[in-house]
N, C-alpha and C positions, 0 to 999 in steps of 0.2 A: 408840291408841299402845301399843306393846309392844316389848320387846327381842327380838333374834334374827330380825328381819324382813329379807328379802332383796328389794332393789328392782332391777327390770330394765325399762328403757324399750324399747318395741318400735315398729316403724314398718311401715306398709303402703303399697305403691306401686300397688296394684290396686283402689283404691276401698274400702278398709277390709275386704276379703274375707279376706285372710290377712296375718299379721304375722311379722316376723323381729326378733330382738334387735339393738339398736343397740350395737355394740362400745364398751365403756368407760362406758356410760351406766347406772351402778349406784347413783345417789343419788336422794333424793326430788326434788331440783330438777334440771332438765335444760335446757341451752341448745342449741338445734338448730344444726347447721351451716347455711350458706347454703342456702335452699330454692329449687330450680329448677323444681319441678312440684308438682301437687296431692298432698299426703301426709297420712296419718292416723297419729296417735301415741296410745299408751296406756301406762299404767304397770302392769306385772305385779308383784304383791306375793306373796312366798312365805314360808310358815312351816312348816318341816318338809315334809310331803307335801301341805300345803294351799296352794292358789293362788287368788288373786283378782285381778280386773282393774278398773282405773279406767274411767271413761267415756272415750270416744274423742273426741279433738280433731282436727278436719280443717282443714288450711291450704289454702285454695283459691288457688293461684298460677297465673297463665297459663302454659301449657306453653311452654318456651323454644324458640327456633328453632336447630336444629342445622345448621350450615353444611355444604354439600357441599364435598368436596375435589377438586381443589386449592383452597386458601383462602389469601388474602393480606390483610394489613392494614398500612397505613402511618401510621395514627393522625392523619390530617390533619383529620378532622371528627368531633366527639363529639356524642352525643345523650343524652337522658334516658329511663330506663325507669320513673321515679317518676311515679305519678299524683298530681295536685294534692292530693287528699284525704288521701293517706297520706305526704306528704313531711314528714319530721321538722323540727322548728323550726330546727335548725342548717342545714337544707338549703333555706333560703328561696331561694337562688340556684342550686339543684341542677338545672341544665338541661343539664349536659354531663358526666355521671358515667361514661358508657361510650362506647367507640368505635363501637358499632353494636349491632344487635339480637341478635347472637350472643355478646354479652359480658355478664358479671355482675361488679359491683364490690362488694367487701365489706371494710370497712364503706363505707357510702355517703358519709359525711363524716368529717372529722377529719384530723389530720396523717398518719395511716396509710391514707388513702384515695387510690387511684391517680387521676391526672388527666393530661390533656394538659399538656405541660410549662409552658404559659403560662396555665393556667386553675385554678391552685391556690386562688384566692380562692373559687371555687364550692364548695370543700371546707372552707373556713374554715381553711386552713393558717396557722400562725404562722411568723414568721421566714421568709417566703416566698422570699427571695433566697438563703437558705442552700443550698449545694449546687447552685445553678443553673449551667447550661452554655449557652454561646452560641457558635455556632449549635447548636440542639438536635437537628435531624434528622441522621440518619446519612448520610454521603456515598454517592453512587452514582447509578444511573439507574433509574427517573425520580427527579427531585429530591424529597427529603423535607424539608419545612420544620418538622415537629413530630415529637414522640415521646411515648410513655407514660412518666410519671415517678412514681416512688415517693419521697416526701419523707423519705428516711432520715436526712437531716441536720437535721431539725426537732428542737426540744427535747422529745424523748419518752424514755420509759424504755427501757432495754436489753431487747431481745427482743420489742418490739412488731412485729406483722406486719400486712400488708394483702394481700388477694388480688384479682387480676384474672383472671377465669376465662373461657376460650374454649371454646365448645360446638361440636363438630364431629361429623359423621356419618361414621364410618370403616367402614361396612358395605359400601361399594360394591366393595371389592376385599379379598382376603385377603393378609395379610402385614404386616410392620412399615411404619408410616408414618414420615415424617421431619418434625421441627419445626426450622425454620431461623429465626433472628432475630439482630438486631444488638444489642449491649449496650455501655453506657458506664458505668463506675464507677471513679473515681479514689480511691485511698487508703481508709483506714478498714477496719473489720471487718464492714461490712454485707454482706449476701449476697442473691442471687436464687435462690430454690428453685423447682424445677419438679416439680409433682405431676401424677398421672394418675388419673382415675376412669373406669371402664368401665361403671358402673352408674348414671349420671345423678347422681352426687354423693353417693351413700350412703356411699361409702368412697373413700379416696385412697391411692395408693402414691407415695412420693417417688422420682423418677427420677434427679435430679442436682441440683447446686447450683453457682453461680458466685460468685466473690468479685470482687476488683478486676481492672480491665483497664488497659492502657496508653493507651487511646483507644477509638475505636469498634472493636469486634471482632465477627466473625461467629461464631455458635454453632450447633451441630448436635446435636439430641437424637433418639434413636430412640424411637418411640411404638409400643409393642406392643399394638395394639388393633384389633379388627374390629367393635367395638360401634357401634350407631347412636346411642348416648347417651354419647359420649366427651367428657370435660371435661379440658382442659389448664389447669392453674393456674399462673400467675405469682405467686409469693408473695414480697413484699419483706420482708426481715428487717432491723430497725434495731439498731445497736449502742448507740444512745443518745448517740453522740458527734457532734462536728462536725469531722471530720478530712479530709473530701474532698468529692466530689460526691454528689448524689443518684443513685439507680439509674434509668438511662434504658434503655428498650427500644423498638426500631423495626424495621420491615420484617419482621413476623412472617409466616411462610409454613408451611403444612402440606401435605405432598405425599403422594399415593398411591404404592404401589410400582410400579416399572417391570415390565411383563409382556410387552413386545414390543421390536421394533427401535426404539431411540431416535432422535429427530431431534436431531442435534448442534447445529443452529442455525448462526449465523455469529458471527465475532469483530468486535466494534466497532472502529472505526478511531480513529486518533489521529495527531497531528503534533507529537511532543514535541521539546523542545530537548535537546541533548546533555547527558547526566548528570542530567536532571531527571525525577523519578518521574512516571509516568503509569499509568493503570489501563485494562485491557481487560476487557470483559465478553462473555459469551455472550448472543446476542440471538436470540429465536425458537426456543430449544432446548426439548426436552421437559422439563416440570416433573413430576418423579417421584422417589420414594425409590428407593434401591438402584442409583443411578448413580454411577460413578466417573469422574473427570476427570484427564487427564494432558496438560499443556501441553508443546509442543515448540517449539524455535526453530532457525532456520537463518540464519546470517550470510552464507554463500557456498557455492557449488558444490552446492547442493541437499542438503547433509548435515544430517539432522535429529537433534537431541539432546534427550532428555527433560530437563525443567527440574526440579531437585530442589525438592520442597515445593510445586510449582505444581499442586495437585490440587483446586482449587475452580472455580466457574463464573466467577470473576474472577481477574485476575493483575495485580499491581502491580510495576513494574520501572523501570529506566532504561537507555538504550542510548547508545552512542557512534557506532554505524554503523547504516545501514538494516538492518532485521532482519525476517524473515518468521516467522509463528507459525501453528500449527495445534493443535487439541485433539482427542485421542482420547477419545470418550465411550463407556463400556461399561455395558451393563445387566447387573448381577450375576446377576439371576434367569434370564436367557436366555443369558448369555455372549456376546452380540452386541456388537461394537465398531464404531463408525462415526467417521469423521474429519470435522471441519469443513472447509470450503474454506480454502485458505491465505489469510491476511491479512498483507500486507507493510506494515510501519510505516516510513514514510520520515521522516527528521528534518525538523523545520521549517526554513524558510529562515532564514538568519542574522539577518535584520532583525526576526524575532519573538523573538530569543533574547539580547537585550542584558542587561547587569547590572541588578539590581533597584534601585529607588530609590523612596521614598515619604515623605511628610511624616508626622511623628508626632502632630501636633495638627491636628484637623479643622476648627476654627472660628477662623480668623484670616485671613491674606492668601491669596487664591486668584487663579488665572488666569481673568479674566472673558472675554477674547477674544484670539484669535490671528489676525492678518491678514497675508497676503502680497500685495504690490503690485509690479508691474514698475517699473523705474527707468530713465530719469527720468520716464516717462509717468504713473506712479502709477496705472495701470489695476489694478483689484482682480482678483487671480487666485484668492484663496482667503480665506474667513473662517469662523471657528468660534467660537460662544459669544456671550453677551450681557453686556456690562460695565456694566450699569445695574440698580439703583443702585450707586454706587461704594462707599458705606459702609452699614452696618446692613443688609447684604444676606443674607437667610436662605439663599441658594443658595451662599454662600461657605463650604462645608463639605467640600470635596473634599480628598483626600490624594493620589490617583493616578487619572489618567484615561487610558485606552488607546483611541486612535482609529484604530489600525492595521487593525482589522477592520471598522470601520463607516464610515470615510471613504476616498475614493479617494486614491491617492498624488498629491501636489502636484507638477506638472511644473515642472522647472527646466532651463535650457539652458546648454550650455557658453558661456563668454564673455558671458553675460548677467547683468545686475545686478538685484537685488531688494531691496525694503524690507520688513524683518521688523518687525512691530508687535505688542507685547504690552500689553494693558490689565489693570490690577489691580482686583479688588473685595475688600471686607473684610466680615467678619461683624459687626464693630463699627466703632470708629473707625479711621482710616487708620494704618497702620504701614508704614514704609519697608521695601522688600524688594529683594534682588538677583535679577535676571532673567538667566539664562544659556541659550544655545541651542547645541547641538552637532549637527553633521551628519556622519554616517559616510561621508565622501567616498571613502575607499579601499575601502569595502564589505568590511571585514574582521571585522565583528561587534563592534567595540570603538569607543567614543567616545574617540579619542586626544586628547592635550592640544592638538595643532595643529589640531584639528577644531572648536574652540570659535569660533562665529561671532557671539556676542553676550555681553557682560558689562556690564550696565547696572544702575542703581539707581533705583527709582521715587521719585517726589516728589509731594507734594500741590500744590506750587507750579509744577510744569511746565505747559507748554501744548501739548496738553491735559494735564490733571492725571492723575497715576497711570498714565501711558502712557510706555513706552520704545520706541525703535526703533533699528535698525541697517541700513545699506545694505551688502549683500554682493555679491560677484561669484563665479560658479561657474568655477573655473579650467579651462582646456582639458584639463589632464591628469586631471581627475576621472573616475573610472570610471563608465561609463554603466550604467543599470539602477536598479531600486528599492532604496532604502536607508533608514536610519532617521534621524529628527530628534527630538531630545528637548529639551523646555523645562523648566527648573526655576526656580520662584519660591520664594525662600528668605528667611525672616525669623527672627531679625534678620539684617541685611546681613552679607556676608562678602566678603573680597577673594580668597579661594581656593575658589571653588565647585568641586564635584566632580560628575561625571555619575553616580556610583554611590554607593549607601549611603543611610542615612536623612537626612532633612532635618527640623530641629527643628519648623518651622512653615512652611506654604505649600502648594505643590502641584507635582506632577510630571505632565507630559503627554507621551505618545509619539505621533508621527505617522510617516507614510511620505512620502518624496519620490521622484520619478522623474527621475533625472538623464539628460538627453538630449543627443545631438549637436545642433549648430545646425540649424535648420529648412532643408530644401532650398528653393531659390528659383528653379528653372527646370530645363531639360534637364540630365540627369546623365550623367557619363562612364560608358559601359557597358563599357569595357575591351576587352581582346583575348581571344578565346576560342580554345582549341585542343583537340585530341583526342589520346587515347592512341595512336591509329593512324589512318591515312588510309583503311583498309579493314578489313573483318572478315567473319565468316561469319554467316549467318542462325542465330539461336538463341543466339548468344554476346553478352556485354555489350561495349559500347564506352563509354569514359569520356570525358566532355567537361568542360573546366575553364575557369574564368575567375576569377582571383583579383586582377585588376588593375582591376576596376570600382570606382566610388565606394562606400565603406562608411560613412564618418563623417558622415552627414547624417541628420537625423530625417525621418520620413515618406517615406523612399525604400523601394521594394520591388522585388524582382527575381524573375524566373521564367524557366526554360529553355523554349524552344519547339523543335518539330521539324516537318519538312515532308518529304513524299515527293518533291516536285518543285521546291522552292525558291520556290514561289508561294503555296500555301495552307498556313497555319501553325496549330498547336494547342499548348497548354501541355503540357509533360511533367508527368504527374500526380505530386504530391508533391515537386516541385522548387522550391517557393516558398522563397526565402531561402537557397538552397544554392549554393555556389560550384562544387561538383563533383557530377555525377550519373552514374549507371551506367544505360545504356539497352540493352535487348535489341533487337538488329537484326532487322527483319523484311524488309528490302530496302534499297536505296540510300536514305540519309537525310541531310537537312540539319539543322544545329542552330544556334541563336543564343540569346543572353541578352537578355531584354527588361527594361529599367529604367524605373521609374515614379517620378515626383516628384509628390506630392499636396499641393497648397496650397489649402485650402478647397474650392471647387468646380472648381479647375483641375487638370488632370492632364497632365503633360509626359512623353512617351515617347521613349526612345532605345533603340537596338539595338547589340549588338556586331557584329563581323564574322560572316559565315556560315562554318560549318565543314561540309565535304562529306565524307560517308563512303560509299565504294563497297563493293560485294560482291566478295570474293576469287574468283578462278577456281575451278572445281570441284575441281581437284587439291589446293587448299589448304583445302577445307572438307569434311572427312569427318564421320562421325556425332558426335553431341555426347558429349564426355568431359571431366569436370572434377571436382576435389575441392571439397567443399561445407562443410568443417569450420570455415571462417572462422578465428577466433583459436585454435581448438583443432587446426587443421591443422598438423602438426608436421614432416612429411617433404617433402624436395624432392630433385631431381636437381642436385647441385652441379657436376658436370662430365660431359661425354659426348664421346668421341672415336671416330670411324669413319674409317679410312684417314687421309687428310690433313685431315679436317674436325674442328674442336674447338670446344666450348662450355665455358667455365669461369667459374663464379660466384665462386670463391675461398673461402677461409676453412676452418675446421676441420670435422670431422665433427659435433661437438656444439657447442651454444651459438653457432650460426651465424645471424647476423641476416638472411642472404640467403634463409633457408628460409621464405618467406612466399607463394610463388606457388602458384596452383591450376591454371593452365594457361598455357603459354608458346607463342606462335606464332612459330616460326623459319622459316616458309615464304617470308619475304621476304629472308632472309639470304643466299640463294644456292642454287644447284642442285648437289647432289652427283652426280657421274657414276660409276656402278658398271658393271662389265663382266660379262656373263654368263660362267658357268663359272669365275669368279675367286673366291677366298676372301679375305675381309677380316677384320681383327681390330678389336674395339671394346672400350671401357672405360667403365664407369659408376662415379660416385662419389656416395655417399648422404650428404646433410647433414640436420641436424635443428636446430630452433630451441631445443629444451630441452636440459637437461643429462643426460638419461637416454636411453640407446639404446632404440629400439623396432624390432623386425624389420620388414622391408618386402619386398614382392614386386615384381620388375621384369619387365616383358614388353615385347618388341619386335616390331612388325608392319611388313611391307612389302606394298604393293599390286602384286604382280607382274603380274596380268592387267589392270591399269589400268581396273577396273570401278567405281572410286570408292567401294569398300567393302572392309573387311578381312574376307575369307572365312575362316571356321574351321569346317571340316566333317571328318568322318572320312576322306573321300577327297581332300580338298584343303584345306591350311591355309596361311594367310599369317601365322600366329603363328610366328615363326622362332626365338625364344629366350625362356627363362624362368629367372630366378635369384632367390635369397633373400639379402638383406643381413642380416648378423648382427652382434653386438657385436664379434666378432673378425674379420669379413670384410665390410667395408662398401665396398670398392673391388672391383667384380666385372668380370671380363674374359670375353670369348667370341669366337667367330668365326661368320661367315655366308658361305655360298657362294651366289652368285646363280645360280638355275637357268636352264637354256638356254631355257625357255619364257617367261621374263620378256619382256613387250612392250617392244621397244626404241624409243629415240628420242622418247619422249613423257614429259612430266612426270607423276609419280605420287607418291603419299603414303607417308610413313614415320612411324610413331607409336611413342613410348616412354612407358610408364606406370610410375610407382612408387606403390604402394598399401600402407598399413600393415595391410590385411587380407590375410594371407598364405595363407588358405585358398582353395579354389575359389570364384570369384566372377565374375559376368558382366562388370563393368567392366574387370577385369584380363585375363580370359581371352578375351573377345570384342571388346575394344577400344572398347566403347560403353557409355555410362551414367555416372551420378554415383557417387561414393564419398566417404568422410568425410575421410581424411587422405592426402595425397600430392600428385602433380603429373602432368599430361599435357603432353608436348612433341610438337609437330607439325613435320615437316620435309618438304622436297621432294627427290626423287631422280629421276635419269634413267638408265635402263639402256641400255647400248650393246652391240651385237653386231657384231663385225668382219666377219661373213659376210653380213650383210644390211644394207640401209639403205633409207631413204625419201628420194626425191628432193625437195629443197626446192621449195616453190611460192612464187614471188617476191612475190606480192601478199598472201599469207596469213601472218599472224604467229602465230596459235594455232589448231591443228587437233586436235580430239579425236574419238575414236570409242569409245563405251562402251555396255553392258558388253562386255568382251572376255576370255575367250571368250563367245560368244552362242549362244542356241538359235534364232536366226532373226530376232529383233527387236532393233534397236540404234539408238542416237542418234548423229548426225553434227552437230558444231558447229564453226564456225571464226569467226575475226575477221580482217578484211581491212584493209589500209592504205587502199585506195581502194574505192569502191563497185563491186560486182560486178554487171554487167548480166546475165550469163548464166553458169550453172554446170552442168556435167555430172557426174553420179555414176555410175561404172561399177564393178560388182562381178564379179570373176572368181574361178575356183578356182585351185588350185596349178598346174594345167596350162595356165592362160591362157584357159580356156573362159569366155566371158561368161555370167554368170548373170542379171544385171539391169543396166539402164541407165536413168537418169532425168534429165530436163532440168528446170532451175529458172530461170525468168525473174525478173529484178529481185531477185536474191539479197541485195543490199545489203551492208553492212559487217559486220553481226552475223547469222549464219546458224545456225539449229538446225532439224533435221528428224528425225523418227522414221521409220526404214525397217523394213519387215516383209518378209522374204524368203519 
């Protein structure tokens, strides 16, 4: 012993080969930090220039297991790292001091030793309920039932600490890692400190600390380590008081850095009630550090808006309307951003969103059984629960039970009566209770005062005892469909039960009922069917309608059928339960509505009248042309005048409710007669459904050569006029002169198109094809030439020759009033010279032949 001596403790991590100084260890006595691996210690003593060393002490500790990353821990199951031979006396029950083999807990026992939240006894905690939280696990997916807990509210001195160390291998990738965890700490001055060691625990650097939270909060800490011996320390620090909760930690995750294109994953779904918070999470997304997240929402029209503050893998919100979401995930290291698929969240049905109600006391009167029977037959239709034993029943501990998701809706029919029966059970002796039942008959999501169907009081002397019942009838005006039924058993009894809010003692149960029309009982009225037109063109829709058939019966079904000949029938795909269908014509077609009434194993079938749709003649069926914008189709032709022919829908240019048509067939309205070499004036009027003008292009076509197509070529064009409707000029006028070469005395086509695409485009400029917004109108005209004529053929009503002009091959077709036994076709030139003559026997009433000169 001498004065002036300098003491320095040294440590070796390589089997006592070389030593380094332990920072701050400069006294004769030295308490080691937690030892994670085999270490050698010695004491260096210096006096001036002279140095001496003590003997070497070796601590043989099994090498710890450093977890690979990504790593996660939910603290559900804890184990022991203590060997039986070296468990200290206070640790006689120390079987659960660490969450796994990658963790070290220091100290092993005592009030400042970490534990799973419900296993403090194994650490010999005192005042174990101080600072407890229930439930302990943080919310989220998957469900967490437990958490790591530091007993900071135990009666300990201010400044007492305890460490829970996580050992991870951070050498697999270069760059900062991320530590994510959830924390809960209400009130007080306790804190959670996060430390980092990159040398196996020889030294630690404090990264950050956290104090109180307002509940469960997610935390993020950057971990600057590439070491294969990284230790992350969760150090609880107690203020020695009892002012709030203990420190809780859950859902620990350590992530490697993102180095490539991230997988954004998908957004979890939900069905929330209006205005009620719900949480969405990313599922299946890349788990890595250096990722940023930005949530977007869209309520309508596909417009996406970034959500302020929504920059995590989960997002909690509430909505009043159906809303769609997406998340843009960006890897900071690579700059690559990827979007999740869109997830649209639809509000829950109203019958899942009634007001809240629950009992405040869990051990008293409860609903033992709820039964529904038909009346007066008393046949049991539904039963749920066991009402035995009636008293001293350990199962009578409910406060609220929701059977809407686990039980099928209870069927109830208009004008039918039912006996509702509720049996009471008690956790102890019998206590009288009020039993009330509400059914939301108007399906408005509220249990209205006039929707209370039971208000009874239980009695031990009733027969049967502790059972109440009511007979109800479902009024015929009750809206059909699934709706809610609520039972409230309330003790003490009350004369003014309410369907919402807390109940002092008892139980609340929610069910679903399915209100139905009366059961069908035989053949059902199929009504009268009709069509939007008696004929149409191949490729265009025809609409068939039947709104007069029976609707208000249960177990009736209807489907449209079609037939090419009126004999063999097939169902129209997708027409089940529809009163109106649009069907594309492929030829002459018959339609009818089939009605079914299903009673048990019996099926009764009835049919509506048959609607026959024929195919228009060729001059009324040119190439396909139609606007396809649906509700966004905004422009129509409000009026069209040519010579003495006028079509007028009426109304203003803007905000015109008549601007809803996509194609209008005027070929049956009459035949306009126009003379060759004559000039005619015409007028168009542009109307729009909306309140803001949009320019539109108008084009007018006439089939002069009667070849059943609108020709537009550099040398010959049947596009006779083009105009643009503007905000200042939406009533356009023009003229057309009928050329002398127009084929006279036969019906031919005229087409008018308005299109909001005012640039060059095929539908407007070539008369064929679909476009987004506008309208196509088809007409029939006949050209007359006073210098030539075609002698009428008495028995022939319709005679066509096309194409005209022809290059030698053409088609002749006619329809006759009476059957033609023999027909002769003669072709001559302008001088009368016969070029061809053909004889046709048994030509019939419908004749079509292709001729090749």
